[in-house]
Each structure stands twice: as structure tokens, then as C-alpha cells.
C-alpha positions in Angstrom: 26.9 -5.3 17.4 24.9 -4.5 14.3 26.2 -2.0 11.7 23.8 0.3 9.9 24.5 2.8 7.2 23.0 6.1 8.2 21.0 8.0 5.5 19.6 11.5 5.5 16.2 10.4 7.0 15.6 10.0 10.7 16.4 6.6 12.2 15.3 5.0 15.4 17.1 1.8 16.2 17.8 -0.6 19.0 19.2 -4.0 18.6 19.2 -6.9 21.0 21.8 -9.6 20.9 19.2 -12.4 21.1 15.9 -10.6 21.5 13.2 -8.8 19.6 13.1 -5.1 18.7 9.8 -3.2 18.1 8.7 0.1 16.8 11.6 1.0 14.5 11.6 3.5 11.6 14.2 3.4 8.9 15.5 5.5 6.0 15.0 4.8 2.4 18.4 4.3 0.6 17.3 5.4 -2.8 14.8 8.1 -1.8 11.9 6.2 -3.3 9.4 3.9 -1.7 9.0 1.4 -4.5 11.2 -0.9 -6.6 11.1 0.7 -10.1 13.5 -1.6 -11.8 12.6 -3.0 -15.1 10.4 -6.1 -14.6 12.1 -9.4 -15.4 10.8 -12.9 -15.7 10.1 -14.7 -12.5 12.4 -17.7 -12.0 9.9 -19.1 -9.5 6.2 -18.3 -9.2 4.1 -20.5 -7.0 0.5 -19.6 -6.7 -0.8 -22.9 -5.2 -3.4 -23.4 -7.9 -3.1 -27.1 -7.3 -1.8 -29.6 -4.8 1.7 -29.1 -3.4 4.2 -30.3 -5.9 6.6 -32.4 -3.9 9.1 -32.2 -6.8 9.3 -28.5 -6.0 8.6 -28.3 -2.3 9.9 -30.5 0.6 7.3 -31.1 3.3 8.7 -31.3 6.9 7.7 -34.3 9.1 9.9 -33.5 12.1 9.7 -31.2 15.2 12.7 -29.1 13.9 14.2 -26.0 15.5 15.1 -27.5 18.9 17.7 -24.7 19.0 14.9 -22.2 19.5 13.1 -24.7 21.9 9.9 -24.6 19.9 6.9 -26.8 20.8 5.5 -27.9 17.4 5.8 -31.1 15.4 5.6 -30.4 11.7 3.3 -32.7 9.8 2.1 -32.9 6.1 -1.6 -32.9 7.2 -1.1 -29.4 8.6 -0.6 -28.1 5.0 -3.8 -27.6 3.1 -4.2 -26.2 -0.4 -7.7 -24.9 -1.3 -9.2 -22.1 -3.3 -5.8 -21.1 -4.7 -3.9 -20.6 -1.4 -1.7 -22.6 0.9 -2.9 -22.8 4.5 -0.3 -23.6 7.1 -2.4 -24.6 10.1 -1.2 -24.8 13.7 -3.3 -27.1 15.9 -3.4 -28.2 19.5 -2.5 -31.9 18.9 -0.5 -34.4 20.9 2.0 -36.2 18.7 4.4 -38.9 19.8 7.5 -40.2 18.0 11.1 -41.1 18.4 12.9 -39.4 21.3 15.9 -38.7 19.0 13.6 -36.6 16.8 11.9 -34.8 19.7 14.3 -34.7 22.7 13.1 -33.7 26.1 13.0 -30.0 26.5 13.1 -27.9 29.7 11.6 -24.4 29.9 14.1 -23.5 32.7 15.3 -19.9 32.7 18.9 -19.1 31.6 19.9 -18.5 35.2 18.9 -22.1 36.2 15.6 -21.1 37.9 12.3 -22.7 36.8 9.8 -19.9 36.3 7.6 -21.5 33.6 4.2 -22.5 34.9 2.2 -24.7 34.9 4.0 -26.7 32.1 7.8 -26.7 32.8 8.9 -28.5 29.6 8.2 -31.2 27.1 8.9 -34.9 27.6 11.1 -36.8 25.1 9.2 -38.0 22.1 6.1 -35.9 22.7 4.9 -32.5 21.4 1.5 -30.9 22.2 1.2 -28.7 19.1 1.4 -29.4 15.3 2.1 -27.1 12.4 3.5 -27.1 8.8 6.7 -26.3 7.0 7.6 -26.3 3.3 11.0 -25.6 1.8 12.9 -26.1 -1.5 16.1 -27.8 -0.3 14.2 -31.0 0.7 12.1 -31.1 -2.5 12.1 -34.2 -4.7 14.5 -32.1 -6.9 16.3 -29.8 -4.4 16.4 -26.3 -5.7 18.5 -23.3 -4.7 18.2 -19.7 -6.0 20.6 -17.0 -6.9 22.4 -14.8 -4.3 21.0 -11.7 -6.0 17.3 -11.5 -6.6 13.9 -10.2 -5.5 12.1 -12.7 -3.1 8.5 -12.0 -2.3 5.5 -13.5 -0.6 1.8 -12.5 -0.4 0.2 -13.8 2.8 -1.9 -13.1 5.8 -0.8 -14.1 9.2 -2.5 -15.0 12.5 -2.0 -12.9 15.6 -1.4 -13.7 19.2 1.2 -15.1 21.6 2.6 -18.5 20.8 3.0 -18.3 17.0 5.9 -17.4 14.7 4.9 -17.4 11.0 7.9 -16.9 8.8 9.2 -16.6 5.2 13.0 -16.9 5.0 16.1 -17.9 3.0 18.8 -20.3 4.1 22.2 -20.4 2.5 23.1 -23.7 0.9 24.8 -25.9 3.5 22.4 -24.6 6.2 21.2 -21.4 7.9 24.3 -21.3 10.1 26.1 -20.1 6.9 23.6 -17.3 6.3 20.0 -16.6 6.9 17.6 -13.9 5.6 14.4 -13.6 7.5 12.2 -11.7 5.0 9.2 -11.9 7.3 8.9 -13.0 10.9 6.0 -12.2 13.1 6.4 -12.3 16.9 2.7 -11.5 17.7 3.2 -12.0 21.5 6.0 -9.5 21.6 5.4 -6.8 18.9 1.7 -7.0 18.0 1.2 -5.7 14.5 4.9 -5.4 13.6 6.7 -7.8 11.3 10.4 -8.1 11.2 13.3 -8.4 8.7 16.4 -9.9 10.1 19.8 -11.1 8.9 22.2 -13.6 10.4 25.7 -14.5 9.2 28.4 -16.9 10.6 30.1 -14.0 12.4 26.9 -13.2 14.2 25.4 -16.6 14.9 23.3 -16.4 18.0 22.4 -12.8 17.5 21.0 -10.5 14.8 23.3 -8.8 12.3 20.4 -6.5 11.9 16.7 -6.6 12.9 14.3 -4.0 11.5 10.5 -3.7 12.0 7.5 -2.2 10.3 3.8 -1.9 11.3 1.6 -3.8 9.0 -1.9 -4.0 10.7 -3.8 -3.8 14.0 -3.8 -7.2 15.7 -7.1 -9.2 15.6 -8.1 -12.5 17.0 -7.4 -15.0 14.3 -5.9 -14.3 10.9 -5.5 -10.7 9.6 -5.5 -9.2 6.1 -3.4 -9.7 3.0 0.1 -8.1 2.7 3.3 -8.6 0.6 6.7 -8.9 2.1 9.9 -8.9 0.0 13.6 -8.5 0.1 15.8 -7.4 -2.8 19.4 -8.6 -2.6 21.9 -6.9 -4.9 25.5 -5.9 -5.4 26.5 -2.5 -4.2 28.7 -2.1 -7.2 31.4 -0.3 -5.3 34.2 -2.7 -6.1 35.2 -4.3 -9.4 35.9 -7.6 -7.7 32.5 -9.2 -6.9 34.0 -11.1 -4.0 34.9 -7.9 -2.3 31.9 -5.9 -3.3 29.4 -5.1 -0.5 26.0 -6.7 -0.7 22.8 -4.7 -0.1 19.6 -6.0 1.4 16.4 -3.9 0.9 13.2 -4.9 2.7 9.7 -4.1 1.4 6.3 -4.2 3.0 3.3 -3.8 0.6 5.7 -2.4 -2.0 7.2 0.2 0.2 10.8 0.1 1.4 11.2 0.1 5.1 14.6 -1.6 5.8 18.1 -1.5 4.4 21.4 -3.1 5.3 24.8 -3.1 3.6 26.9 -6.2 4.3 30.6 -5.2 4.2 32.1 -8.1 6.2 34.7 -9.6 3.8 34.3 -13.2 5.0 30.5 -13.2 5.0 30.5 -11.8 1.4 32.7 -14.7 0.3 30.5 -17.1 2.2 27.4 -15.9 0.3 29.3 -16.3 -3.0 29.8 -19.9 -2.0 33.6 -19.7 -1.8 35.1 -22.5 0.3 37.0 -21.3 3.4 39.3 -24.3 3.1 40.3 -24.1 -0.6 39.4 -20.6 -1.7 37.5 -22.1 -4.7 33.8 -22.2 -5.6 32.1 -24.9 -3.5 29.7 -25.8 -6.4 31.5 -24.8 -9.7 28.8 -26.4 -11.8 26.0 -24.5 -10.0 27.8 -21.4 -8.8 24.6 -19.2 -8.9 22.7 -21.3 -6.4 22.9 -19.7 -2.9 19.5 -19.8 -1.1 16.8 -22.2 -0.4 13.3 -20.9 0.5 11.5 -21.9 3.7 7.9 -21.0 4.8 6.6 -22.2 8.1 4.8 -21.4 11.3 6.5 -22.3 14.6 4.6 -22.7 17.9 6.1 -21.7 21.2 9.8 -21.3 21.9 12.1 -19.1 23.8 11.4 -15.9 21.7 7.7 -16.5 21.1 6.3 -17.6 24.5 3.9 -20.5 25.0 0.5 -20.3 23.4 -1.4 -21.2 26.6 0.5 -19.9 29.6 2.2 -16.8 31.1 0.9 -14.1 28.8 3.6 -11.5 28.1 6.5 -13.5 29.6 9.3 -15.6 28.0 10.5 -18.0 30.7 13.6 -19.3 29.0 15.4 -16.0 28.6 13.5 -14.7 31.6 12.2 -11.6 29.9 9.0 -9.7 29.5 8.1 -10.1 25.8 7.1 -6.5 25.1 10.2 -4.7 26.5 12.6 -7.6 26.5 13.7 -6.8 30.0 13.9 -9.0 33.1 10.7 -8.6 35.0 10.8 -6.7 38.2 11.8 -8.9 41.1 12.0 -11.7 38.6 8.2 -12.0 38.9 6.5 -12.9 35.5 3.2 -11.5 36.7 4.7 -8.0 36.6 5.2 -8.0 32.8 3.1 -5.5 30.8 0.4 -7.4 28.8 -1.4 -4.5 27.4 -2.5 -5.3 23.8 -1.4 -8.9 24.1 -3.6 -12.0 23.8 -3.1 -15.7 23.3 -3.4 -17.1 19.7 -6.6 -18.7 18.7 -6.3 -22.3 17.5 -6.5 -23.7 14.9 -4.3 -20.8 13.7 -3.9 -20.3 9.9 -1.0 -18.7 8.1 -2.3 -18.3 4.5 -0.1 -17.9 1.5 -1.4 -16.6 -1.9 1.9 -16.7 -3.8 5.7 -16.9 -3.5 7.9 -15.6 -6.3 11.5 -15.0 -7.1 12.7 -12.5 -9.7 16.2 -12.3 -11.1 17.8 -8.8 -11.0 
């Protein structure tokens, strides 16, 4: 169950344990739409004015995210820097490799019935789609960033079922210890709405919170430029920083649309990198290094749908993508597909800049 601090403005919320929530409106914590704090120097500013610096960015060469049952194989050749932007390009390509890297994957529904059609899964060692992923933890010099800061991307995303472009933070030691999804776009479920989500160890497998905002009308191909950001800061309600709640404020194009206050004591200690076993800092020589940054575009998967079959239906959870409900009579053809369309390939997630500002 998600917890949300109610403000004076009107709020409409629904959360799903594993699913996608659309069309949400949220209150502004501070009563202002923009971040008016005094500007500080960026600790990271990447404008892709030249080739990807592999000393700063790790480039994925694996399928990755088998947990979400995604269909892509990430490759370096799907990352292109030109005219001052990074293009993450998803393509319809068949790639083969070791079965241990790309295990066989069934699209069977969670009740054991096979409803995916015509393709019912992926064979071991084979994927039919390729895409790109960059992150800072796998760079030549791995880099992690402070717990508190302003994390921002300027980008434009492609629309349509089958794609999941994302800009997110993973806590050091892995996303299972904490994940901040600053921008995710489930174009086959909530067309035109991007999402801000949080996941912590006590809520693994579901969303601590998931909040959405409309950013543009869907178009075939890639849309317009937008900025997405999150500001993570102490609530300053407790003198002891290890007991002080942590605030997460989400922005779209400079306007606040999401807010969450983390009060769970263990999660707060986890984000401060305090060992559960010893009670001491896990990295005493680099105590202010909590997050790594990841930017990618997944293809297919249980929450996105396949890019070439069963429009509006998610076979693995057996849900219609728009309302996240089981289709009537368990018949995928009854799902509402109004406003939905398949993604156009090659699909391009284009990034102008990524920046981190200390608070």
C-alpha cells in the first residue's frame, strides 16, 4: 500500500501493486510550480557534444531485465551521438548469443494459460529486438551521486505500444535496494502520460508510489522536447539525519507534479548507505555516493506489451493495458484499444542533456 501526504489541493490517486496508473493529478507541496532554490554548480552535465565517453558511461551489451520479461538485446551500435544529442535506437533485429545471457522466456499468463499470440515466447539465446542502455555504475570509472540532489534530463520520446524509454536512479548495490524512476513512458498503456515511481526494499515487486502527468499528445514516431526531473532532499523534521524523512519532488517542464515523503525508518537508513548487518556506513570513504544513473529504452515485457501483437493487451499479467483489468471472459480481443497504436521502428529516444545539481 502506498502512502501519500495529503495537501490542500485536490488529489486523484489510484495505485496498483504491479501495474500502471494513468490520469493522476497531484498537489504542490510548496505552493509553487517551479524550483526557485539558488542555482548551484552542476556536479554532472552531459550534453553529448562528442562521442560517448566510456570513462563516464557504461554501455550495456546484454539483454538485461529478464525480471520484467523484456524482449530486447542491448547493443552499443544502438547508441548514436550526432548533432549534439544521444539517440537510443530500438530496432527490429534478430540477435543470438549465450543462453545464460538470454534465457528462454515464455509469455504465459500468470494463471498458467497461454494467451499470447501468435508469438508465445522467446527461445534461449535469441532476441528479436535491439536497443540501447547507458549507465554510470558500469563506466570505466564507476560513478555514484549524492542521495540529495536535483536530477534532470531533456529528451524526446517515441510513442506506441512495445516501448519503455526511461531515466532512472539505482541505489548503489543495485535497484533492489532503492530505485527512483524519474521518467518512464508506457506508451501502450497511458498514451501521452509519463510516470514518476519509487521502489524500496520493503515494496519490491510493487510501487511505493506512482504518479503521472500528461506531457503531449501521442504521435507516430518521436514527439517533442521536454524536461523531467526529481529533487531529493531532507525534510528537516528530525535533527538526526538517519531518522529524518526524505522528500521526492517530481517536475515536468519545470512544473512540479509529484511529491512523496519517505518515512519508513529502514528505507531511510538504506538510502544513507548504512549496513543492516553492522549499523555502520557501508562506504565510509565515499559516504555521499548513493545513486547511479541509467538511461535506456526497453522493448516488450509484461508491463509494456509486445510491439507487434495483441494491441492493448498484456498477456503475462493477463490485463488490458489501458484499465489494467482482466479482459472480459479472459478474451484479449475485448480490450479497449482507443488511442493506441504499435510503435514505429526504428524508434528513437533522443537525449539532449543529463545533469545533476547538488542541493
